[in-house]
DRENVEXNU-967798 format. One line per 5 residues: number of its first residue (from 1); for each residue z, x, y of N, C-alpha, C. Coordinates in Angstrom, 1 decimal. Each point is the difference from the previous one (the first is absolute). Layout:
residues N
NUM> Z/X/Y/Z/X/Y/Z/X/Y ~ ...;
//
This chain:
residues 254
1> 18.3/3.4/1.5/-1.1/1.0/0.0/0.3/1.0/1.2 ~ 0.1/1.2/-0.4/0.5/1.0/1.0/-0.9/0.2/1.2 ~ -1.3/-0.2/-0.2/-0.9/0.3/1.2/0.2/-1.0/1.1 ~ 0.6/-1.2/-0.3/0.2/-1.0/1.0/1.4/0.0/0.5 ~ 0.1/-0.1/1.4/1.3/0.1/0.6/0.6/-1.4/0.3;
6> -0.8/-1.0/-0.1/0.5/-1.3/0.3/0.9/-0.5/-1.2 ~ 1.0/-0.8/0.3/0.9/-0.6/-1.0/-0.7/-1.1/-0.7 ~ -1.0/-0.6/0.6/-0.7/-1.1/-0.6/-1.5/0.2/0.1 ~ -0.7/0.3/-1.1/-1.3/0.4/0.0/-1.0/-1.2/-0.3 ~ -1.0/-0.1/0.9/-1.0/-1.1/-0.1/-1.3/0.6/-0.6;
11> -0.6/-0.6/-0.9/-1.1/0.5/-0.8/-1.2/-0.9/0.0 ~ -1.2/0.5/0.1/-1.2/-0.7/-0.2/-0.8/0.6/-1.1 ~ -0.3/-0.8/-1.1/-0.7/0.4/-1.1/-1.4/-0.7/0.0 ~ -1.1/0.7/0.3/-1.3/-0.6/0.0/-0.6/0.1/-1.3 ~ -0.4/-1.2/-0.6/-0.5/0.0/-1.4/1.1/-0.1/-1.0;
16> 0.8/-1.0/0.1/1.2/-0.1/-0.9/-0.1/-1.0/-1.1 ~ -1.2/-0.5/-0.2/-0.1/-1.1/-1.0/0.1/0.5/-1.5 ~ -0.3/1.3/-0.2/0.2/0.5/-1.4/0.0/1.6/0.1 ~ 0.1/0.6/-1.1/-0.1/1.4/-0.1/1.1/0.8/0.8 ~ -0.4/1.1/0.6/1.0/0.8/0.7/0.6/-0.7/1.2;
21> -0.8/-0.8/0.7/0.6/-0.7/1.1/1.1/-1.0/-0.4 ~ -0.2/-0.7/-1.0/1.0/-0.9/-0.6/1.2/0.8/-0.4 ~ -0.3/1.1/-0.6/1.1/0.9/-0.5/0.9/0.4/1.2 ~ -0.6/0.4/1.1/0.8/0.4/1.2/0.9/-1.2/0.4 ~ -0.6/-1.2/0.1/0.8/-1.1/0.4/1.2/-0.2/-0.9;
26> -0.2/0.0/-1.3/1.0/-0.2/-0.9/1.1/1.0/0.1 ~ -0.4/1.3/0.2/1.0/1.1/0.1/0.7/-0.1/1.3 ~ -0.7/-0.2/1.1/0.7/0.0/1.4/1.0/-1.1/0.1 ~ -0.3/-1.2/-0.5/0.9/-1.1/0.1/1.3/0.2/-0.6 ~ 0.1/1.0/-0.9/1.3/0.3/-0.7/0.8/1.0/0.9;
31> -0.6/0.5/1.1/0.7/1.0/0.8/1.0/-0.6/1.0 ~ 1.2/0.5/0.1/1.0/-0.5/0.9/-0.5/0.1/1.5 ~ -0.7/1.1/0.3/-0.4/0.2/1.4/-1.2/-0.7/0.5 ~ -0.7/-0.7/-1.0/-1.2/-0.7/0.4/0.3/-1.3/0.7 ~ -0.5/-0.2/1.2/0.3/-1.2/0.7/-1.1/-1.1/-0.4;
36> -1.2/0.1/0.6/-1.0/-0.9/-0.3/-1.2/0.7/-0.7 ~ -0.6/-0.6/-1.0/-1.2/0.5/-0.6/-1.1/-1.0/0.2 ~ -1.1/0.4/0.6/-1.2/-0.8/0.2/-1.1/0.4/-1.0 ~ -0.5/-0.9/-0.8/-0.9/0.3/-1.0/-1.3/-0.8/0.2 ~ -1.1/0.7/0.0/-1.3/-0.7/0.3/-0.8/-0.2/-1.4;
41> -0.7/-1.0/0.0/-0.9/-0.3/-1.1/-1.3/-0.6/0.6 ~ -1.1/0.0/-0.9/-1.3/-0.4/0.6/-0.2/-1.5/-0.1 ~ 0.1/-0.6/-1.2/-0.3/-1.4/-0.1/1.3/-0.7/-0.4 ~ 0.3/-0.2/-1.2/1.2/-0.7/-0.4/1.0/1.0/-0.4 ~ 1.3/-0.2/0.4/1.0/0.9/-0.4/0.2/-0.1/-1.5;
46> 0.3/1.1/-0.7/0.2/0.0/-1.4/1.3/-0.6/-0.4 ~ 0.1/-0.4/-1.2/1.3/-0.6/-0.5/1.1/0.9/0.2 ~ -0.2/1.3/-0.2/1.1/1.0/0.2/0.5/0.0/1.4 ~ -1.0/-0.1/1.0/0.4/0.1/1.4/0.8/-1.3/0.4 ~ -0.5/-1.1/-0.4/0.6/-1.3/0.4/1.4/-0.1/-0.7;
51> 0.2/0.5/-1.2/1.3/0.0/-0.6/0.9/0.9/0.8 ~ -0.5/1.2/0.4/0.9/0.9/0.8/0.4/-0.7/1.3 ~ -0.9/-0.7/0.6/0.3/-0.7/1.3/1.1/-1.1/-0.2 ~ -0.1/-0.6/-1.2/1.1/-1.0/-0.3/1.3/0.7/-0.2 ~ 0.0/1.2/-0.5/1.3/0.7/-0.3/0.5/0.6/1.3;
56> -0.9/0.4/0.9/0.4/0.7/1.3/-0.6/-0.8/1.2 ~ 0.3/-1.2/0.2/-0.6/-0.8/1.0/0.3/0.5/1.5 ~ 1.1/0.7/0.2/0.3/0.5/1.3/-0.5/1.4/0.2 ~ -0.5/0.7/-1.0/-0.4/1.4/0.1/-1.4/0.2/-0.2 ~ -0.7/-0.9/-0.7/-1.4/0.3/-0.4/-0.9/-1.1/0.7;
61> -1.0/0.5/0.8/-1.0/-0.8/0.6/-1.3/0.3/-0.5 ~ -0.8/-1.1/-0.4/-1.3/0.2/-0.6/-1.0/-0.4/1.1 ~ -1.0/0.9/0.1/-1.1/-0.2/1.1/-1.3/0.1/-0.7 ~ -0.9/-1.0/0.3/-1.4/0.1/-0.5/-0.8/0.8/0.9 ~ -0.6/1.1/-0.5/-0.9/0.8/0.8/-1.1/0.5/-0.9;
66> -1.2/-0.3/0.4/-1.2/0.7/-0.6/-0.3/1.2/0.9 ~ 0.2/1.2/-0.6/0.0/1.2/0.9/-1.5/0.4/0.4 ~ -1.0/-0.8/-0.5/-1.3/0.2/0.5/-0.3/-0.9/1.2 ~ 1.0/-0.7/0.4/-0.1/-0.9/1.2/1.0/0.4/1.0 ~ -0.5/0.6/1.1/0.9/0.5/1.0/0.8/-1.0/0.7;
71> -0.5/-1.2/0.2/0.7/-1.1/0.7/1.2/-0.4/-0.9 ~ -0.2/0.0/-1.3/1.2/-0.3/-0.8/1.1/1.0/0.0 ~ -0.5/1.3/0.1/1.0/1.1/0.1/0.8/-0.2/1.3 ~ -0.7/-0.3/1.1/0.7/-0.1/1.3/1.0/-1.2/-0.1 ~ -0.4/-1.1/-0.6/0.8/-1.2/-0.1/1.2/0.3/-0.9;
76> -0.2/0.7/-1.0/1.1/0.3/-0.9/1.1/0.9/0.6 ~ -0.5/1.0/0.7/0.9/0.9/0.8/0.8/-0.8/1.0 ~ -0.7/-0.9/0.7/0.6/-0.8/1.0/1.1/-0.9/-0.6 ~ -0.2/-0.5/-1.2/1.1/-0.7/-0.7/1.3/0.8/-0.2 ~ -0.2/1.3/-0.3/1.1/0.9/-0.2/0.7/0.2/1.3;
81> -0.8/0.2/1.1/0.6/0.3/1.3/0.8/-1.2/0.5 ~ -0.3/-1.2/-0.4/0.8/-1.1/0.4/1.4/0.0/-0.6 ~ 0.2/0.8/-1.1/1.2/-0.1/-0.8/0.9/1.3/0.2 ~ -0.7/1.2/0.1/0.7/1.2/0.2/-0.7/0.8/1.1 ~ 0.7/1.0/0.6/-0.6/0.8/1.1/-0.3/1.4/-0.5;
86> 0.2/0.3/-1.3/-0.3/1.3/-0.4/-0.2/0.0/-1.6 ~ -0.8/0.9/-0.4/-0.2/0.4/-1.4/0.4/1.4/-0.3 ~ 0.5/0.3/-1.1/0.4/1.4/-0.4/-0.9/0.6/-1.1 ~ -0.6/-0.8/-0.7/-0.9/0.5/-1.1/-1.2/-1.0/-0.2 ~ -1.2/0.6/0.1/-1.2/-0.8/-0.2/-0.7/0.7/-1.2;
91> -0.3/-0.8/-1.0/-0.7/0.5/-1.2/-1.3/-0.7/-0.2 ~ -1.1/0.7/0.0/-1.3/-0.5/-0.2/-0.4/0.2/-1.5 ~ 0.1/-1.1/-0.8/-0.2/0.2/-1.4/-1.3/-0.7/-0.6 ~ -0.9/-0.4/0.9/-1.2/-0.6/-0.4/-0.9/1.1/-0.6 ~ -0.6/-0.3/-1.1/-1.0/0.9/-0.6/-1.0/-0.7/-0.9;
96> -1.2/0.4/0.1/-1.1/-0.6/-0.7/-0.9/1.0/-0.7 ~ -0.1/-0.2/-1.4/-0.8/0.9/-0.8/-1.1/-0.7/-0.7 ~ 0.2/-1.2/-0.6/-1.0/-0.7/-0.7/0.3/-1.5/0.1 ~ -1.1/-0.7/-0.1/0.0/-1.5/0.0/-1.3/-0.5/-0.3 ~ -0.2/-0.8/-1.1/-1.2/-0.6/-0.4/-1.1/1.1/-0.1;
101> -1.1/-0.1/0.8/-1.1/0.9/-0.1/0.3/1.3/0.7 ~ 1.1/0.1/0.7/0.3/1.3/0.7/0.9/0.8/-0.9 ~ -0.6/1.1/-0.5/0.7/1.0/-0.9/-0.2/1.4/0.6 ~ 0.9/0.9/-0.3/-0.1/1.4/0.4/-1.3/0.6/-0.4 ~ -0.7/0.6/0.9/-1.4/0.5/-0.3/0.1/1.3/-0.7;
106> -0.8/0.2/-1.0/-0.1/1.3/-0.8/-1.1/0.8/0.5 ~ -0.9/-0.5/0.8/-1.2/0.7/0.4/-0.5/-0.6/1.3 ~ -0.8/0.8/0.7/-0.6/-0.5/1.3/-0.8/-1.3/-0.2 ~ -0.6/-0.1/-1.2/-0.9/-1.2/-0.3/0.8/-1.3/0.0 ~ 1.3/0.1/-0.2/0.9/-1.2/-0.1/0.6/-0.4/1.4;
111> -0.4/0.8/1.0/0.6/-0.4/1.4/-0.8/-1.2/0.6 ~ 0.8/-0.9/0.5/-0.5/-1.1/0.7/0.7/-0.1/1.4 ~ -0.8/-0.2/1.1/0.6/0.1/1.3/1.1/-1.1/0.2 ~ -0.3/-1.2/-0.5/1.0/-1.1/0.2/1.3/0.3/-0.7 ~ -0.1/0.7/-1.2/1.2/0.4/-0.7/0.8/1.0/0.8;
116> -0.7/1.0/0.5/0.7/1.0/0.9/0.7/-0.6/1.1 ~ -0.6/-1.0/0.7/0.6/-0.7/1.1/1.3/-0.6/-0.4 ~ 0.0/-0.6/-1.2/1.2/-0.7/-0.5/1.1/1.1/-0.2 ~ -0.3/1.1/-0.6/1.0/1.1/-0.2/0.6/0.4/1.3 ~ -0.8/0.2/1.0/0.5/0.5/1.3/0.8/-1.1/0.7;
121> -0.5/-1.3/-0.1/0.8/-1.1/0.7/1.4/-0.1/-0.5 ~ 0.2/0.1/-1.3/1.3/-0.2/-0.6/0.8/1.3/0.0 ~ -0.5/1.1/-0.4/0.7/1.2/-0.2/0.3/0.8/1.2 ~ -0.9/-0.2/1.0/0.1/0.9/1.2/0.3/-0.8/1.3 ~ -0.9/-0.9/0.3/0.0/-0.7/1.3/1.2/-0.8/0.2;
126> 0.4/-0.7/-1.1/1.2/-0.9/0.1/1.2/0.8/0.4 ~ 0.2/1.2/-0.5/1.2/0.8/0.3/0.0/0.4/1.5 ~ -1.1/0.4/0.6/0.0/0.4/1.4/0.2/-1.2/0.9 ~ -0.5/-1.2/-0.4/0.2/-1.2/0.8/1.5/-0.4/0.0 ~ 0.7/0.2/-1.2/1.4/-0.2/0.0/0.7/0.9/0.9;
131> -0.4/1.3/0.0/0.6/1.0/0.9/-0.2/-0.4/1.5 ~ -1.1/-0.5/0.3/-0.3/-0.5/1.3/0.9/-1.1/0.5 ~ 0.2/-1.0/-0.8/0.7/-1.2/0.4/1.5/0.2/-0.2 ~ 0.5/0.8/-0.9/1.4/0.1/-0.2/0.7/1.0/0.9 ~ -0.7/0.7/0.8/0.5/1.1/0.8/1.2/-0.5/0.9;
136> -0.1/-1.2/0.7/1.1/-0.4/0.8/1.3/-0.2/-0.7 ~ 0.0/-0.3/-1.3/1.2/-0.2/-0.8/0.6/1.4/-0.5 ~ -0.7/1.1/0.2/0.4/1.3/-0.4/0.5/0.8/1.2 ~ -0.4/-0.4/1.2/0.4/0.8/1.2/1.4/-0.3/0.4 ~ 1.0/0.6/-0.7/1.4/-0.2/0.4/0.7/1.3/-0.3;
141> 1.3/0.0/0.2/0.7/1.2/0.0/0.4/0.5/-1.4 ~ -0.1/-0.8/-1.0/0.4/0.4/-1.4/-1.2/0.6/-0.7 ~ 0.3/1.0/-0.8/-1.0/0.6/-0.8/-0.6/-1.0/-1.0 ~ -1.3/0.0/-0.1/-0.7/-1.0/-0.9/-1.2/0.6/-0.7 ~ -0.5/-0.7/-1.0/-1.1/0.6/-0.8/-1.1/-1.0/-0.1;
146> -1.3/0.5/0.1/-1.2/-0.8/-0.3/-0.7/0.8/-1.1 ~ 0.0/-0.6/-1.2/-0.6/0.7/-1.2/-1.0/-0.8/-0.6 ~ -1.1/0.7/-0.4/-1.1/-0.7/-0.7/-0.2/0.6/-1.4 ~ -0.2/-0.9/-1.0/-0.2/0.4/-1.4/-1.5/0.4/-0.1 ~ -0.2/1.3/-0.3/-1.4/0.5/-0.1/-0.2/0.4/-1.5;
151> -0.7/1.0/-0.3/-0.3/0.5/-1.3/-0.4/1.4/0.0 ~ 0.4/0.8/-1.0/-0.4/1.4/-0.1/-1.5/0.1/-0.1 ~ -0.7/-1.0/-0.5/-1.5/0.1/-0.1/-0.6/-0.1/1.4 ~ 0.8/-0.3/1.0/-0.5/0.0/1.4/0.1/1.3/0.6 ~ 0.5/1.0/-0.7/0.1/1.4/0.6/-1.4/0.6/-0.2;
156> -0.6/0.5/1.1/-1.3/0.7/-0.1/0.2/1.3/-0.7 ~ 1.1/0.7/0.4/0.3/1.3/-0.6/0.2/0.0/-1.5 ~ 0.5/-1.1/-0.5/0.4/-0.1/-1.4/-1.1/-0.6/-0.8 ~ -1.1/-0.4/0.6/-1.1/-0.7/-0.8/-0.8/1.0/-0.8 ~ 0.3/0.1/-1.3/-0.7/0.9/-0.9/-0.8/-0.8/-1.1;
161> 0.1/-1.3/0.0/-0.7/-0.8/-1.0/-1.2/-0.8/0.5 ~ 0.0/-0.3/1.3/-1.0/-0.9/0.5/0.2/-1.5/-0.4 ~ -1.1/-0.8/0.2/0.1/-1.4/-0.3/0.9/-0.8/0.9 ~ 0.1/-1.3/-0.3/0.9/-0.9/0.8/-0.3/0.2/1.5 ~ -1.3/-0.1/0.4/-0.3/0.3/1.4/0.7/-0.9/1.0;
166> -0.1/-1.3/-0.2/0.6/-0.9/0.9/1.5/0.1/0.1 ~ 0.7/0.1/-1.1/1.4/0.1/0.0/0.5/1.3/0.6 ~ -0.6/1.1/-0.5/0.4/1.3/0.6/-0.2/0.0/1.5 ~ -1.2/-0.4/0.4/-0.4/0.1/1.5/0.9/-0.9/0.8 ~ 0.3/-1.2/-0.5/0.9/-0.9/0.8/1.4/0.5/0.1;
171> 0.5/0.7/-1.1/1.3/0.5/0.1/0.1/1.3/0.9 ~ -1.1/0.8/-0.1/-0.1/1.1/1.0/0.0/-0.5/1.4 ~ -0.7/-1.1/0.3/0.0/-0.6/1.3/1.3/-0.5/0.4 ~ 0.7/-0.6/-1.0/1.4/-0.4/0.3/0.9/1.2/0.4 ~ -0.2/1.1/-0.7/0.8/1.2/0.3/-0.3/0.4/1.4;
176> -1.2/0.0/0.4/-0.4/0.4/1.4/0.5/-1.0/1.0 ~ -0.1/-1.3/-0.2/0.6/-1.0/0.9/1.5/0.3/0.2 ~ 0.7/0.2/-1.1/1.4/0.2/0.1/0.4/1.3/0.7 ~ -0.8/1.1/-0.3/0.3/1.2/0.7/-0.3/-0.1/1.5 ~ -1.0/-0.7/0.4/-0.3/-0.2/1.4/1.0/-1.0/0.7;
181> 0.4/-1.0/-0.8/1.1/-0.9/0.5/1.3/0.8/0.3 ~ 0.3/0.9/-0.9/1.2/0.8/0.2/0.0/0.8/1.3 ~ -1.2/0.5/0.4/-0.1/0.8/1.2/0.2/-1.0/1.2 ~ -0.6/-1.2/0.0/0.2/-0.9/1.1/1.4/-0.5/0.0 ~ 0.6/-0.3/-1.1/1.4/-0.5/-0.1/0.9/1.0/0.5;
186> -0.3/1.3/-0.1/0.9/1.1/0.4/0.2/-0.1/1.5 ~ -1.0/-0.6/0.7/0.1/-0.1/1.5/0.6/-1.4/0.3 ~ -0.4/-1.1/-0.7/0.3/-1.3/0.4/1.3/-0.5/-0.7 ~ 0.3/0.5/-1.2/1.2/-0.4/-0.7/0.5/1.2/-0.7 ~ 0.6/0.9/0.7/0.4/1.3/-0.5/1.1/0.0/-1.1;
191> 0.6/-1.1/-0.2/1.0/-0.1/-1.0/-0.5/-0.5/-1.4 ~ -1.4/-0.3/0.0/-0.6/-0.4/-1.2/-0.6/1.1/-0.8 ~ 0.3/0.1/-1.3/-0.6/0.9/-0.9/-1.1/-0.7/-0.7 ~ -1.2/0.5/0.0/-1.2/-0.6/-0.5/-0.5/0.9/-1.2 ~ -0.1/-0.6/-1.2/-0.3/0.8/-1.2/-0.9/-0.8/-0.9;
196> -0.7/0.8/-0.9/-0.8/-0.6/-1.1/0.7/0.4/-1.3 ~ 0.0/-0.9/-0.9/0.7/0.2/-1.3/-0.9/-0.2/-1.2 ~ 0.1/0.9/-1.0/-0.7/-0.2/-1.2/1.0/-0.3/-1.1 ~ -0.1/-1.2/-0.6/1.1/-0.5/-0.9/-0.1/0.5/-1.4 ~ -1.1/0.7/-0.3/-0.3/0.3/-1.4/-0.6/-1.1/-0.7;
201> -0.5/0.1/-1.2/-0.6/-1.1/-0.7/1.0/-1.0/-0.4 ~ 0.0/-1.2/0.5/1.0/-1.0/-0.2/-0.6/-1.1/-0.8 ~ 0.8/-0.6/-0.9/-0.4/-1.0/-0.9/-0.1/-1.3/0.7 ~ -1.2/-0.2/0.7/-0.3/-1.2/0.7/-1.4/-0.5/-0.3 ~ -0.3/-1.2/0.5/-1.4/-0.5/-0.3/-1.1/0.9/0.5;
206> 0.3/0.7/1.1/-1.0/0.9/0.5/-0.4/1.1/-1.0 ~ 1.0/0.5/-0.7/-0.2/1.2/-0.8/-0.3/-0.4/-1.5 ~ 0.3/-1.2/-0.4/-0.1/-0.3/-1.4/-1.2/0.3/-0.7 ~ -1.2/-0.2/0.5/-1.3/0.4/-0.7/-0.1/1.5/-0.2 ~ 0.8/0.8/0.7/-0.3/1.4/-0.1/1.2/0.8/-0.5;
211> 0.9/-0.7/-0.7/1.2/0.7/-0.5/-0.1/0.7/-1.3 ~ -1.1/-0.2/-0.7/-0.1/0.7/-1.3/0.0/1.5/0.1 ~ -0.5/0.5/1.1/-0.1/1.5/0.1/1.2/0.6/0.7 ~ 1.0/-0.9/0.3/1.3/0.5/0.6/1.0/0.3/-1.0 ~ 0.6/1.2/0.0/1.1/0.3/-0.9/1.2/-1.0/0.2;
216> 0.7/-0.4/-1.0/1.0/-0.9/0.1/1.1/0.4/1.0 ~ 0.3/1.3/0.1/1.1/0.4/0.9/-0.5/0.1/1.4 ~ -1.3/-0.3/0.2/-0.6/0.0/1.4/-0.4/-1.4/0.4 ~ 0.3/-1.0/-0.8/-0.2/-1.4/0.4/1.4/-0.6/0.4 ~ 0.2/-0.3/1.2/1.3/-0.4/0.5/0.1/-1.5/0.1;
221> 1.1/-0.5/-0.3/0.3/-1.4/0.2/0.1/-0.3/1.5 ~ -0.2/-1.2/0.4/0.1/-0.4/1.4/1.4/0.4/0.6 ~ 1.0/-0.3/-0.8/1.4/0.3/0.4/0.1/1.5/0.3 ~ -0.5/0.8/-1.0/0.1/1.5/0.2/-0.7/0.5/1.2 ~ -1.3/-0.5/0.2/-0.7/0.4/1.2/0.7/-0.3/1.3;
226> 0.5/-1.2/0.1/0.7/-0.5/1.2/1.2/0.9/0.2 ~ 0.8/0.2/-1.0/1.2/0.8/0.2/-0.4/1.4/0.4 ~ -1.0/0.6/-0.6/-0.4/1.4/0.4/-0.5/0.0/1.5 ~ -0.8/-1.0/0.3/-0.6/0.0/1.4/1.1/-0.2/1.0 ~ 1.0/-0.8/-0.3/1.1/-0.2/1.0/0.8/1.3/0.1;
231> 0.2/0.7/-1.0/0.6/1.3/0.1/-0.7/1.0/0.9 ~ -1.4/0.0/-0.1/-0.8/0.8/0.9/0.2/-0.5/1.5 ~ 0.0/-1.3/0.2/0.2/-0.6/1.3/1.4/0.4/0.6 ~ 1.0/-0.1/-0.8/1.3/0.3/0.4/0.2/1.5/0.5 ~ -0.8/0.8/-0.7/0.2/1.5/0.3/-0.9/0.5/1.1;
236> -0.8/-0.9/0.7/-0.9/0.4/1.0/0.7/0.6/1.2 ~ -0.6/1.1/0.6/0.5/0.6/1.2/-1.0/-0.2/1.1 ~ 0.4/0.2/1.2/-0.9/-0.3/1.2/-1.3/0.8/-0.1 ~ 0.0/1.2/-0.5/-1.3/0.8/-0.1/-0.8/-0.4/-1.2 ~ 0.4/-1.0/-0.8/-0.8/-0.5/-1.1/-1.0/-1.1/0.5;
241> 0.1/-0.5/1.2/-0.9/-1.0/0.4/-1.5/0.5/0.0 ~ -0.9/-0.8/-0.5/-1.4/0.3/0.0/-0.3/0.8/-1.3 ~ 0.9/0.0/-1.0/-0.3/0.7/-1.2/-0.3/-0.9/-1.2 ~ -0.5/0.6/-1.1/-0.4/-0.7/-1.2/0.9/0.4/-1.1 ~ 0.8/-0.9/-0.6/1.0/0.4/-1.0/-0.3/-0.7/-1.3;
246> 0.3/0.8/-1.1/-0.1/-0.5/-1.3/1.4/-0.7/-0.4 ~ 0.0/-0.7/-1.1/1.2/-0.7/-0.4/1.2/0.9/-0.2 ~ -0.2/1.3/-0.2/1.1/0.9/-0.3/0.4/0.7/1.3 ~ -0.5/-0.3/1.1/0.3/0.6/1.3/-0.8/1.2/0.4 ~ -0.9/0.4/-0.9/-0.9/1.2/0.3/-1.1/-0.5/1.0;
251> -0.5/0.9/0.8/-1.1/-0.3/0.9/-1.3/0.2/-0.7 ~ -0.9/-1.0/0.3/-1.3/0.1/-0.6/-1.1/0.5/1.0 ~ -1.0/0.6/-0.5/-1.1/0.5/1.0/-0.8/-1.2/0.5 ~ -0.5/0.1/1.2/-0.9/-1.0/0.5/-1.3/0.0/-0.7;
//
């Protein structure tokens, strides 16, 4: 990956149990320049993750982290620090849209405070807590990247349809957290590029209930989304830090 100057790249994928996070792990383990990959999961590691660890026992480390629990985040990052002294790529792939009684709101009448809190806990706060604790592993001389998977619906400037209050607002908050992190990192870890990425509509469990209105050519497989996003990451330049990119490399409005 051209953005990275190290001959052996260490990666942390947060939220790797399924979907885009798992796709990143599968893709990265095939790269010759990838040294260690650390993959986090919330409860039990999926069969796909455990199979990958069996295939790559020296290169893949699995770490249990509930990103709504800061002490678990700190412990997980400490585990990594015991094994390597630097990371070159951190990918925050955790995303929450629907679960049980929590569904995207179509009107103000459907808003529930506790549901909004859940959206923000997972989609926004977890990412900035990762940025807080992973900083020591990024403060080194090699260029490195901290990237969060967001969504175009989190763009305030691009919001023309309304609805989905909790998801939209939590992704907008994620964008602001990342933008602000980029400013602080520019002082404390100037070799780190901090970006937000929109993967496009990807065929995962998160999007499945809402795919009927998506054109077939706009519904991406996980493999395609991951490949496209890695190309965007590879092409990043120093002045791209703090920006919001779509899957095709174009910049999105905040």
